[in-house]
PDB file of N, CA, C and O in Angstrom:
ATOM      1  N   MET A   1       0.871  -1.161   0.004  1.00  0.00           N
ATOM      2  CA  MET A   1      -0.005   0.018  -0.015  1.00  0.00           C
ATOM      3  C   MET A   1       0.890   1.251  -0.012  1.00  0.00           C
ATOM      4  O   MET A   1       1.835   1.345   0.771  1.00  0.00           O
ATOM      5  N   GLY A   2       0.594   2.156  -0.859  1.00  0.00           N
ATOM      6  CA  GLY A   2       1.391   3.357  -1.031  1.00  0.00           C
ATOM      7  C   GLY A   2       1.015   4.476   0.041  1.00  0.00           C
ATOM      8  O   GLY A   2       0.045   4.375   0.792  1.00  0.00           O
ATOM      9  N   ALA A   3       1.839   5.485   0.024  1.00  0.00           N
ATOM     10  CA  ALA A   3       1.579   6.623   0.947  1.00  0.00           C
ATOM     11  C   ALA A   3       0.354   7.415   0.493  1.00  0.00           C
ATOM     12  O   ALA A   3      -0.048   7.367  -0.669  1.00  0.00           O
ATOM     13  N   TYR A   4      -0.232   8.156   1.462  1.00  0.00           N
ATOM     14  CA  TYR A   4      -1.415   8.912   1.177  1.00  0.00           C
ATOM     15  C   TYR A   4      -1.119   9.942   0.104  1.00  0.00           C
ATOM     16  O   TYR A   4      -0.070  10.583   0.171  1.00  0.00           O
ATOM     17  N   ARG A   5      -1.947  10.128  -0.838  1.00  0.00           N
ATOM     18  CA  ARG A   5      -1.881  11.191  -1.861  1.00  0.00           C
ATOM     19  C   ARG A   5      -3.287  11.703  -2.105  1.00  0.00           C
ATOM     20  O   ARG A   5      -4.103  10.986  -2.685  1.00  0.00           O
ATOM     21  N   GLY A   6      -3.580  12.857  -1.702  1.00  0.00           N
ATOM     22  CA  GLY A   6      -4.941  13.441  -1.851  1.00  0.00           C
ATOM     23  C   GLY A   6      -4.804  14.871  -2.297  1.00  0.00           C
ATOM     24  O   GLY A   6      -3.707  15.404  -2.467  1.00  0.00           O
ATOM     25  N   LYS A   7      -5.963  15.472  -2.480  1.00  0.00           N
ATOM     26  CA  LYS A   7      -6.056  16.883  -2.841  1.00  0.00           C
ATOM     27  C   LYS A   7      -6.503  17.741  -1.735  1.00  0.00           C
ATOM     28  O   LYS A   7      -7.198  17.293  -0.823  1.00  0.00           O
ATOM     29  N   LEU A   8      -6.103  19.021  -1.800  1.00  0.00           N
ATOM     30  CA  LEU A   8      -6.543  19.995  -0.796  1.00  0.00           C
ATOM     31  C   LEU A   8      -7.892  20.505  -1.122  1.00  0.00           C
ATOM     32  O   LEU A   8      -8.259  20.542  -2.297  1.00  0.00           O
ATOM     33  N   ASN A   9      -8.642  20.896  -0.168  1.00  0.00           N
ATOM     34  CA  ASN A   9      -9.933  21.561  -0.331  1.00  0.00           C
ATOM     35  C   ASN A   9      -9.553  23.047  -0.489  1.00  0.00           C
ATOM     36  O   ASN A   9      -9.283  23.760   0.478  1.00  0.00           O
ATOM     37  N   ASN A  10      -9.549  23.474  -1.788  1.00  0.00           N
ATOM     38  CA  ASN A  10      -9.002  24.831  -2.132  1.00  0.00           C
ATOM     39  C   ASN A  10      -9.843  25.939  -1.379  1.00  0.00           C
ATOM     40  O   ASN A  10      -9.293  26.960  -0.966  1.00  0.00           O
ATOM     41  N   ASP A  11     -11.124  25.717  -1.223  1.00  0.00           N
ATOM     42  CA  ASP A  11     -11.923  26.792  -0.505  1.00  0.00           C
ATOM     43  C   ASP A  11     -11.433  26.948   0.910  1.00  0.00           C
ATOM     44  O   ASP A  11     -11.247  28.075   1.370  1.00  0.00           O
ATOM     45  N   ALA A  12     -11.220  25.879   1.604  1.00  0.00           N
ATOM     46  CA  ALA A  12     -10.784  25.895   2.961  1.00  0.00           C
ATOM     47  C   ALA A  12      -9.363  26.574   3.067  1.00  0.00           C
ATOM     48  O   ALA A  12      -9.110  27.436   3.908  1.00  0.00           O
ATOM     49  N   VAL A  13      -8.485  26.119   2.164  1.00  0.00           N
ATOM     50  CA  VAL A  13      -7.100  26.593   2.149  1.00  0.00           C
ATOM     51  C   VAL A  13      -7.095  28.132   1.818  1.00  0.00           C
ATOM     52  O   VAL A  13      -6.375  28.902   2.453  1.00  0.00           O
ATOM     53  N   LYS A  14      -7.887  28.537   0.846  1.00  0.00           N
ATOM     54  CA  LYS A  14      -7.964  29.951   0.506  1.00  0.00           C
ATOM     55  C   LYS A  14      -8.462  30.799   1.688  1.00  0.00           C
ATOM     56  O   LYS A  14      -7.976  31.906   1.919  1.00  0.00           O
ATOM     57  N   LYS A  15      -9.463  30.246   2.448  1.00  0.00           N
ATOM     58  CA  LYS A  15      -9.911  30.974   3.645  1.00  0.00           C
ATOM     59  C   LYS A  15      -8.782  31.122   4.631  1.00  0.00           C
ATOM     60  O   LYS A  15      -8.594  32.177   5.237  1.00  0.00           O
ATOM     61  N   GLY A  16      -7.995  29.994   4.791  1.00  0.00           N
ATOM     62  CA  GLY A  16      -6.921  30.104   5.722  1.00  0.00           C
ATOM     63  C   GLY A  16      -5.809  31.004   5.306  1.00  0.00           C
ATOM     64  O   GLY A  16      -5.199  31.662   6.148  1.00  0.00           O
ATOM     65  N   ILE A  17      -5.522  31.056   4.024  1.00  0.00           N
ATOM     66  CA  ILE A  17      -4.527  31.947   3.457  1.00  0.00           C
ATOM     67  C   ILE A  17      -4.963  33.415   3.650  1.00  0.00           C
ATOM     68  O   ILE A  17      -4.173  34.277   4.035  1.00  0.00           O
ATOM     69  N   PHE A  18      -6.233  33.655   3.369  1.00  0.00           N
ATOM     70  CA  PHE A  18      -6.825  35.035   3.514  1.00  0.00           C
ATOM     71  C   PHE A  18      -6.740  35.468   4.988  1.00  0.00           C
ATOM     72  O   PHE A  18      -6.351  36.591   5.310  1.00  0.00           O
ATOM     73  N   ALA A  19      -7.128  34.509   5.884  1.00  0.00           N
ATOM     74  CA  ALA A  19      -7.101  34.844   7.342  1.00  0.00           C
ATOM     75  C   ALA A  19      -5.730  35.166   7.859  1.00  0.00           C
ATOM     76  O   ALA A  19      -5.569  35.999   8.752  1.00  0.00           O
ATOM     77  N   LYS A  20      -4.704  34.483   7.280  1.00  0.00           N
ATOM     78  CA  LYS A  20      -3.315  34.745   7.739  1.00  0.00           C
ATOM     79  C   LYS A  20      -2.728  35.927   6.971  1.00  0.00           C
ATOM     80  O   LYS A  20      -1.699  36.449   7.400  1.00  0.00           O
ATOM     81  N   GLY A  21      -3.315  36.380   5.862  1.00  0.00           N
ATOM     82  CA  GLY A  21      -2.775  37.446   5.115  1.00  0.00           C
ATOM     83  C   GLY A  21      -1.556  37.088   4.374  1.00  0.00           C
ATOM     84  O   GLY A  21      -0.653  37.918   4.267  1.00  0.00           O
ATOM     85  N   VAL A  22      -1.459  35.901   3.848  1.00  0.00           N
ATOM     86  CA  VAL A  22      -0.277  35.442   3.138  1.00  0.00           C
ATOM     87  C   VAL A  22      -0.611  35.079   1.734  1.00  0.00           C
ATOM     88  O   VAL A  22      -1.785  35.036   1.366  1.00  0.00           O
ATOM     89  N   ASN A  23       0.404  34.812   0.924  1.00  0.00           N
ATOM     90  CA  ASN A  23       0.246  34.284  -0.469  1.00  0.00           C
ATOM     91  C   ASN A  23       1.007  32.964  -0.541  1.00  0.00           C
ATOM     92  O   ASN A  23       1.618  32.509   0.426  1.00  0.00           O
ATOM     93  N   GLY A  24       0.941  32.383  -1.710  1.00  0.00           N
ATOM     94  CA  GLY A  24       1.587  31.049  -1.922  1.00  0.00           C
ATOM     95  C   GLY A  24       3.081  31.068  -1.553  1.00  0.00           C
ATOM     96  O   GLY A  24       3.611  30.136  -0.946  1.00  0.00           O
ATOM     97  N   SER A  25       3.717  32.148  -1.939  1.00  0.00           N
ATOM     98  CA  SER A  25       5.162  32.247  -1.669  1.00  0.00           C
ATOM     99  C   SER A  25       5.439  32.262  -0.190  1.00  0.00           C
ATOM    100  O   SER A  25       6.291  31.533   0.318  1.00  0.00           O
ATOM    101  N   LYS A  26       4.698  33.110   0.489  1.00  0.00           N
ATOM    102  CA  LYS A  26       4.883  33.190   1.999  1.00  0.00           C
ATOM    103  C   LYS A  26       4.518  31.939   2.649  1.00  0.00           C
ATOM    104  O   LYS A  26       5.180  31.535   3.605  1.00  0.00           O
ATOM    105  N   LEU A  27       3.457  31.259   2.176  1.00  0.00           N
ATOM    106  CA  LEU A  27       3.121  29.937   2.714  1.00  0.00           C
ATOM    107  C   LEU A  27       4.178  28.987   2.576  1.00  0.00           C
ATOM    108  O   LEU A  27       4.429  28.222   3.508  1.00  0.00           O
ATOM    109  N   ALA A  28       4.883  28.953   1.409  1.00  0.00           N
ATOM    110  CA  ALA A  28       5.997  28.080   1.211  1.00  0.00           C
ATOM    111  C   ALA A  28       7.095  28.334   2.252  1.00  0.00           C
ATOM    112  O   ALA A  28       7.657  27.393   2.813  1.00  0.00           O
ATOM    113  N   ASP A  29       7.395  29.616   2.503  1.00  0.00           N
ATOM    114  CA  ASP A  29       8.355  29.950   3.527  1.00  0.00           C
ATOM    115  C   ASP A  29       7.940  29.479   4.915  1.00  0.00           C
ATOM    116  O   ASP A  29       8.747  28.952   5.681  1.00  0.00           O
ATOM    117  N   MET A  30       6.701  29.674   5.209  1.00  0.00           N
ATOM    118  CA  MET A  30       6.136  29.258   6.547  1.00  0.00           C
ATOM    119  C   MET A  30       6.207  27.770   6.783  1.00  0.00           C
ATOM    120  O   MET A  30       6.398  27.312   7.909  1.00  0.00           O
ATOM    121  N   THR A  31       6.045  26.994   5.671  1.00  0.00           N
ATOM    122  CA  THR A  31       6.004  25.562   5.776  1.00  0.00           C
ATOM    123  C   THR A  31       7.284  24.839   5.622  1.00  0.00           C
ATOM    124  O   THR A  31       7.428  23.686   6.029  1.00  0.00           O
ATOM    125  N   GLY A  32       8.257  25.550   5.003  1.00  0.00           N
ATOM    126  CA  GLY A  32       9.508  24.862   4.653  1.00  0.00           C
ATOM    127  C   GLY A  32       9.441  24.064   3.387  1.00  0.00           C
ATOM    128  O   GLY A  32      10.414  23.416   3.001  1.00  0.00           O
ATOM    129  N   LEU A  33       8.227  24.105   2.691  1.00  0.00           N
ATOM    130  CA  LEU A  33       8.080  23.445   1.472  1.00  0.00           C
ATOM    131  C   LEU A  33       8.581  24.318   0.295  1.00  0.00           C
ATOM    132  O   LEU A  33       8.678  25.538   0.426  1.00  0.00           O
ATOM    133  N   SER A  34       8.879  23.717  -0.786  1.00  0.00           N
ATOM    134  CA  SER A  34       9.247  24.483  -1.959  1.00  0.00           C
ATOM    135  C   SER A  34       8.011  25.216  -2.455  1.00  0.00           C
ATOM    136  O   SER A  34       6.867  24.839  -2.202  1.00  0.00           O
ATOM    137  N   ARG A  35       8.318  26.293  -3.184  1.00  0.00           N
ATOM    138  CA  ARG A  35       7.224  27.084  -3.804  1.00  0.00           C
ATOM    139  C   ARG A  35       6.454  26.192  -4.791  1.00  0.00           C
ATOM    140  O   ARG A  35       5.226  26.233  -4.870  1.00  0.00           O
ATOM    141  N   LEU A  36       7.223  25.383  -5.542  1.00  0.00           N
ATOM    142  CA  LEU A  36       6.576  24.518  -6.534  1.00  0.00           C
ATOM    143  C   LEU A  36       5.639  23.571  -5.855  1.00  0.00           C
ATOM    144  O   LEU A  36       4.537  23.353  -6.357  1.00  0.00           O
ATOM    145  N   THR A  37       6.019  22.987  -4.725  1.00  0.00           N
ATOM    146  CA  THR A  37       5.098  22.058  -4.020  1.00  0.00           C
ATOM    147  C   THR A  37       3.865  22.720  -3.600  1.00  0.00           C
ATOM    148  O   THR A  37       2.777  22.156  -3.714  1.00  0.00           O
ATOM    149  N   VAL A  38       4.003  23.978  -3.083  1.00  0.00           N
ATOM    150  CA  VAL A  38       2.840  24.742  -2.582  1.00  0.00           C
ATOM    151  C   VAL A  38       1.970  25.086  -3.722  1.00  0.00           C
ATOM    152  O   VAL A  38       0.757  24.895  -3.632  1.00  0.00           O
ATOM    153  N   TYR A  39       2.522  25.602  -4.830  1.00  0.00           N
ATOM    154  CA  TYR A  39       1.694  25.995  -5.988  1.00  0.00           C
ATOM    155  C   TYR A  39       0.975  24.760  -6.578  1.00  0.00           C
ATOM    156  O   TYR A  39      -0.191  24.837  -6.966  1.00  0.00           O
ATOM    157  N   ARG A  40       1.718  23.583  -6.638  1.00  0.00           N
ATOM    158  CA  ARG A  40       1.059  22.408  -7.145  1.00  0.00           C
ATOM    159  C   ARG A  40      -0.168  22.031  -6.271  1.00  0.00           C
ATOM    160  O   ARG A  40      -1.248  21.700  -6.762  1.00  0.00           O
ATOM    161  N   ALA A  41       0.079  22.106  -4.946  1.00  0.00           N
ATOM    162  CA  ALA A  41      -1.008  21.712  -3.999  1.00  0.00           C
ATOM    163  C   ALA A  41      -2.205  22.663  -4.171  1.00  0.00           C
ATOM    164  O   ALA A  41      -3.354  22.224  -4.193  1.00  0.00           O
ATOM    165  N   LEU A  42      -1.923  23.962  -4.292  1.00  0.00           N
ATOM    166  CA  LEU A  42      -2.956  24.942  -4.464  1.00  0.00           C
ATOM    167  C   LEU A  42      -3.686  24.889  -5.778  1.00  0.00           C
ATOM    168  O   LEU A  42      -4.806  25.381  -5.919  1.00  0.00           O
ATOM    169  N   SER A  43      -3.018  24.272  -6.748  1.00  0.00           N
ATOM    170  CA  SER A  43      -3.662  24.101  -8.081  1.00  0.00           C
ATOM    171  C   SER A  43      -4.432  22.764  -8.222  1.00  0.00           C
ATOM    172  O   SER A  43      -4.953  22.461  -9.295  1.00  0.00           O
ATOM    173  N   GLY A  44      -4.496  22.005  -7.181  1.00  0.00           N
ATOM    174  CA  GLY A  44      -5.292  20.784  -7.192  1.00  0.00           C
ATOM    175  C   GLY A  44      -4.547  19.519  -7.480  1.00  0.00           C
ATOM    176  O   GLY A  44      -5.145  18.454  -7.625  1.00  0.00           O
ATOM    177  N   LYS A  45      -3.254  19.625  -7.562  1.00  0.00           N
ATOM    178  CA  LYS A  45      -2.449  18.376  -7.725  1.00  0.00           C
ATOM    179  C   LYS A  45      -2.440  17.521  -6.418  1.00  0.00           C
ATOM    180  O   LYS A  45      -2.586  18.077  -5.329  1.00  0.00           O
ATOM    181  N   PRO A  46      -2.279  16.253  -6.515  1.00  0.00           N
ATOM    182  CA  PRO A  46      -2.245  15.374  -5.328  1.00  0.00           C
ATOM    183  C   PRO A  46      -1.048  15.771  -4.414  1.00  0.00           C
ATOM    184  O   PRO A  46       0.024  16.147  -4.888  1.00  0.00           O
ATOM    185  N   VAL A  47      -1.277  15.672  -3.135  1.00  0.00           N
ATOM    186  CA  VAL A  47      -0.251  16.003  -2.147  1.00  0.00           C
ATOM    187  C   VAL A  47      -0.086  14.900  -1.108  1.00  0.00           C
ATOM    188  O   VAL A  47      -1.024  14.140  -0.868  1.00  0.00           O
ATOM    189  N   THR A  48       1.086  14.800  -0.488  1.00  0.00           N
ATOM    190  CA  THR A  48       1.252  13.762   0.526  1.00  0.00           C
ATOM    191  C   THR A  48       0.774  14.207   1.868  1.00  0.00           C
ATOM    192  O   THR A  48       0.531  15.394   2.083  1.00  0.00           O
ATOM    193  N   ALA A  49       0.634  13.277   2.780  1.00  0.00           N
ATOM    194  CA  ALA A  49       0.223  13.604   4.158  1.00  0.00           C
ATOM    195  C   ALA A  49       1.081  14.595   4.836  1.00  0.00           C
ATOM    196  O   ALA A  49       0.562  15.531   5.444  1.00  0.00           O
ATOM    197  N   PRO A  50       2.431  14.443   4.770  1.00  0.00           N
ATOM    198  CA  PRO A  50       3.306  15.427   5.444  1.00  0.00           C
ATOM    199  C   PRO A  50       3.101  16.856   4.852  1.00  0.00           C
ATOM    200  O   PRO A  50       3.202  17.847   5.575  1.00  0.00           O
ATOM    201  N   THR A  51       2.820  16.937   3.572  1.00  0.00           N
ATOM    202  CA  THR A  51       2.548  18.291   2.988  1.00  0.00           C
ATOM    203  C   THR A  51       1.302  18.873   3.523  1.00  0.00           C
ATOM    204  O   THR A  51       1.254  20.049   3.883  1.00  0.00           O
ATOM    205  N   VAL A  52       0.238  18.027   3.586  1.00  0.00           N
ATOM    206  CA  VAL A  52      -0.992  18.470   4.176  1.00  0.00           C
ATOM    207  C   VAL A  52      -0.811  18.991   5.630  1.00  0.00           C
ATOM    208  O   VAL A  52      -1.329  20.039   6.013  1.00  0.00           O
ATOM    209  N   LYS A  53      -0.059  18.210   6.398  1.00  0.00           N
ATOM    210  CA  LYS A  53       0.189  18.579   7.794  1.00  0.00           C
ATOM    211  C   LYS A  53       0.889  19.897   7.923  1.00  0.00           C
ATOM    212  O   LYS A  53       0.509  20.720   8.755  1.00  0.00           O
ATOM    213  N   LYS A  54       1.942  20.131   7.090  1.00  0.00           N
ATOM    214  CA  LYS A  54       2.694  21.353   7.156  1.00  0.00           C
ATOM    215  C   LYS A  54       1.819  22.581   6.709  1.00  0.00           C
ATOM    216  O   LYS A  54       1.899  23.629   7.349  1.00  0.00           O
ATOM    217  N   ILE A  55       1.052  22.481   5.712  1.00  0.00           N
ATOM    218  CA  ILE A  55       0.198  23.516   5.268  1.00  0.00           C
ATOM    219  C   ILE A  55      -0.812  23.837   6.272  1.00  0.00           C
ATOM    220  O   ILE A  55      -1.011  25.012   6.579  1.00  0.00           O
ATOM    221  N   ALA A  56      -1.511  22.812   6.843  1.00  0.00           N
ATOM    222  CA  ALA A  56      -2.460  22.972   7.889  1.00  0.00           C
ATOM    223  C   ALA A  56      -1.905  23.687   9.116  1.00  0.00           C
ATOM    224  O   ALA A  56      -2.543  24.575   9.681  1.00  0.00           O
ATOM    225  N   ALA A  57      -0.706  23.282   9.511  1.00  0.00           N
ATOM    226  CA  ALA A  57      -0.135  23.828  10.730  1.00  0.00           C
ATOM    227  C   ALA A  57       0.164  25.320  10.497  1.00  0.00           C
ATOM    228  O   ALA A  57      -0.085  26.166  11.355  1.00  0.00           O
ATOM    229  N   ALA A  58       0.703  25.604   9.312  1.00  0.00           N
ATOM    230  CA  ALA A  58       1.057  26.980   8.982  1.00  0.00           C
ATOM    231  C   ALA A  58      -0.154  27.932   8.924  1.00  0.00           C
ATOM    232  O   ALA A  58      -0.043  29.136   9.157  1.00  0.00           O
ATOM    233  N   LEU A  59      -1.339  27.317   8.595  1.00  0.00           N
ATOM    234  CA  LEU A  59      -2.578  28.140   8.550  1.00  0.00           C
ATOM    235  C   LEU A  59      -3.353  28.023   9.878  1.00  0.00           C
ATOM    236  O   LEU A  59      -4.436  28.598   9.992  1.00  0.00           O
ATOM    237  N   GLY A  60      -2.851  27.327  10.843  1.00  0.00           N
ATOM    238  CA  GLY A  60      -3.548  27.214  12.094  1.00  0.00           C
ATOM    239  C   GLY A  60      -4.801  26.359  11.956  1.00  0.00           C
ATOM    240  O   GLY A  60      -5.803  26.631  12.619  1.00  0.00           O
ATOM    241  N   MET A  61      -4.768  25.354  11.127  1.00  0.00           N
ATOM    242  CA  MET A  61      -5.906  24.548  10.849  1.00  0.00           C
ATOM    243  C   MET A  61      -5.552  23.063  11.157  1.00  0.00           C
ATOM    244  O   MET A  61      -4.389  22.737  11.396  1.00  0.00           O
ATOM    245  N   LYS A  62      -6.514  22.227  11.146  1.00  0.00           N
ATOM    246  CA  LYS A  62      -6.336  20.799  11.332  1.00  0.00           C
ATOM    247  C   LYS A  62      -6.204  20.194   9.929  1.00  0.00           C
ATOM    248  O   LYS A  62      -6.876  20.662   9.010  1.00  0.00           O
ATOM    249  N   PRO A  63      -5.374  19.184   9.736  1.00  0.00           N
ATOM    250  CA  PRO A  63      -5.252  18.551   8.397  1.00  0.00           C
ATOM    251  C   PRO A  63      -6.583  18.143   7.784  1.00  0.00           C
ATOM    252  O   PRO A  63      -6.792  18.358   6.590  1.00  0.00           O
ATOM    253  N   LEU A  64      -7.473  17.573   8.548  1.00  0.00           N
ATOM    254  CA  LEU A  64      -8.758  17.142   8.006  1.00  0.00           C
ATOM    255  C   LEU A  64      -9.624  18.317   7.542  1.00  0.00           C
ATOM    256  O   LEU A  64     -10.561  18.123   6.767  1.00  0.00           O
ATOM    257  N   GLU A  65      -9.320  19.537   8.012  1.00  0.00           N
ATOM    258  CA  GLU A  65     -10.056  20.720   7.550  1.00  0.00           C
ATOM    259  C   GLU A  65      -9.678  21.198   6.180  1.00  0.00           C
ATOM    260  O   GLU A  65     -10.429  21.955   5.565  1.00  0.00           O
ATOM    261  N   ILE A  66      -8.498  20.767   5.665  1.00  0.00           N
ATOM    262  CA  ILE A  66      -8.042  21.271   4.373  1.00  0.00           C
ATOM    263  C   ILE A  66      -7.954  20.220   3.272  1.00  0.00           C
ATOM    264  O   ILE A  66      -7.544  20.525   2.153  1.00  0.00           O
ATOM    265  N   VAL A  67      -8.343  18.966   3.591  1.00  0.00           N
ATOM    266  CA  VAL A  67      -8.346  17.961   2.497  1.00  0.00           C
ATOM    267  C   VAL A  67      -9.699  17.774   1.896  1.00  0.00           C
ATOM    268  O   VAL A  67     -10.717  17.961   2.564  1.00  0.00           O
ATOM    269  N   SER A  68      -9.725  17.404   0.637  1.00  0.00           N
ATOM    270  CA  SER A  68     -11.000  17.069  -0.002  1.00  0.00           C
ATOM    271  C   SER A  68     -11.408  15.631   0.310  1.00  0.00           C
ATOM    272  O   SER A  68     -10.593  14.709   0.293  1.00  0.00           O
ATOM    273  N   MET A  69     -12.585  15.492   0.571  1.00  0.00           N
ATOM    274  CA  MET A  69     -13.119  14.137   0.897  1.00  0.00           C
ATOM    275  C   MET A  69     -13.949  13.618  -0.230  1.00  0.00           C
ATOM    276  O   MET A  69     -14.478  12.510  -0.148  1.00  0.00           O
TER     277      MET A  69
END
């Protein structure tokens, strides 16, 4: 069985980004992820569980709040 790969709930992530007053580049800096990884995640590409956790933590959200079900 492979590692988790899912998509972000863009509406939830956009709300978190707006609430924090950041953009994708700043979110990359906050998470320690590459800008390319963040922009791929924000454009609907599949992401790994560690990426979800880092983005959620940077936005002050729980991972389950930002994934698409």
